N, C-alpha and C positions, 0 to 999 in steps of 0.2 A: 683105728690108728689116728692119732692127732695129726692134723695137717702141719707140715713144717713151716717155719718162718724163714724166708729167704731174704738175706740182705743184699742190696745193690749198692756198690760203692758210689757215692754221690759226691765226687770231688771234681771230676771233669769228664766229659765224653758223653756217649749216647746212653744216658741214664734212663730217661723216661721210656724209651722204647723197650728196654729190658724189664722195667717195672710193669708196663702194659702186657708184655709177653707172659710174665709169671702170673699176673692177675688172670689172664686168659686160661692159664693152666689150673686155676682154682685155688691158689695158695696165697697166704698173707705175705706181704712184702714190706720191708723197712728200708728206707733210704739211709745209708750209713754216711753221716757227715762228720761225726766226731768219734773219738775212741770209745766212748760209753755206748755208742750205737751197736758195737759188736756184741754186747751182752745178750745172750739168749738166742742168737741166730743159729739155724741149723745148716745153713749153706750160704756161700757168698759168691756174687757175680762181680767180676771186674770188667767194666765196659770198655769198648774201644774208645780211643781218644789219642792223646800224645803221650807216649810212655815216659819220656824224660820229665815232662810237666807233671804227670801223675806221681812219679817217684819224688819229685821235689815237694809237691803239695802234701803228700803223705808225711814227709819228714817235718815240714813246717808246722803242720797241724798235730804233731805228736801222735800220729796214727801208725807209723811204720812198725815200731817195735811190738805193739799189741797185735797188729795184723800178722806179723812174722811169727809170733808165738802161737797164734791160732792155726796158721797154716802148717807149722811144724808139728802141731799136735794132731793134725789130720782133719781139720775142718774141710768138708767138701767145698770145692771151689771151681768156678768156671770162668776162664778168661777169654774174651774175644778180642782179636787184633792186638791192641796195645796191652790188653790183659794177658795174652799169650806171652808177650815179651817180658812182662813183669814176673811171670811164673817160671821162666827159664833159668837154668843155672849158668848159662853163658849166652851173651848177646853180642852179635857182630854188627859192625857199622853203627855203633851207638855213640852218643856224645860223652865227653869227659864228665865224670861225676855222676853218671846215671847209675841207678841201683836196680837190682832184681832180687826176688825172694829165693830163687833156687829151689822152688818146690818140685819142679819136674826135671828129670834127668835128660835134658835136651839142649842143643845149641840152636838159637833162633837168629835169623838175619832180618834186621829192620828194613822196611821198604823194599823187600826183595823183588817185587813185581814192577817196581818203578814209581813214578810220581803220581800225583792226583789224576792227571790226564790218562794214565794207564789203568785206571780202575775198570773193572769188568765184572760180569756175572757168568756163572757156569752152573750146569746141572750136574751134580756130583752123586755117584752111587756110594751110599754109606750103609753098609750091611746092618749096623746097629740100629738104624732108623727104619728098616724094612726094605721092601722091594722098590718103592717109588723113589726116583732121584730127588735130591734136595737142591733147591735153587739157592746158590751161595753168592753173596755180594762181597766183592773184594775192593777195598778202598785203601790205597797206599799200604798194602798188606805185607806183613812179614811171611816167612815160611820157616819150616823147621829144616835147618841145614843138616843136622845129625841127631839121631835118637840114641839114647843110652839104655842100659839095662832097666827093665821094668816098664818101659814106655810102649804102649800099643798104638800103632798107626791106624786110624779109622778111615782116612782117605787121603789121596795125594792128587796133585795137579801137575801137568806138564806145561811149561811155559812156551813162548814162541821160539825160544832157542833150544828146545828139546830137553830141557832140564826138568826132571821129575822130583818133586819134594813134597813131604807131608804137609797138609794144611789143617788136619784135625787129629788130635792125639789125646790119649788118656793114660794116666798113671795112677792106679788105685782110685782114690776119691777126687783126683784132680783132672780137670778136662780143659782143653784149650783148642781154639780155632783161629785160623788166619782171617776168616770171613765173619760177616755180621748177620747171624740168623735173626736178630731182633728187627731187621729191616724188611723182612718178608712176613707174610701172614701164616706161613707154615710153622707151627709151634712144636714140631717133633723134636728139635734139638733141645729146646727148653724142657720138654717132657722127659727127654733122656737124662738131662742133668738132674731133674727132680727124682727120677728113679734111682740115680746114684745116691742122692741125699737120703732117700728112703731105704737104701740098701737092697733094692730089688734088681739092680743091673750091675 
């Protein structure tokens, strides 16, 4: 089997960390900076960053429509933090003019856990990754307020006010997390996305 080519959206956010993580998984990576960089990729990672800034830059660089077409056609995609927001079909507490691709049937709330000072880490049980808990890093993180038909919840977190909400979800070939797996050395989440790309998960 030919190793897949994974694109990492290189417009804004934690790009290098995702590139390094996929290299550690043994696959080729392309930094996607222009619309032509989408050509030939087998999967796409949307890094964390600032979701409204990402949506504006994608529009300015004429990348929004080509990316929307690929996602609509079923290109495997993984969005972390801001990437989760861009994949949602509804976003709460967002800014005027912000856009999302509507790839996943879910409602996401921006900055659901609070401000930068409320960032935290947690060991999460994620059955799709095996028995060992996954160390998740949350930075001004969103959460999934509501999931619709076709969305599988991989794990949830209960906040300090007792509210439990999904923080990792999958719908077909689309994957999204509130947290940043690229910031830890555990590569199981990137391996899981790779297995989705290869059609083995």
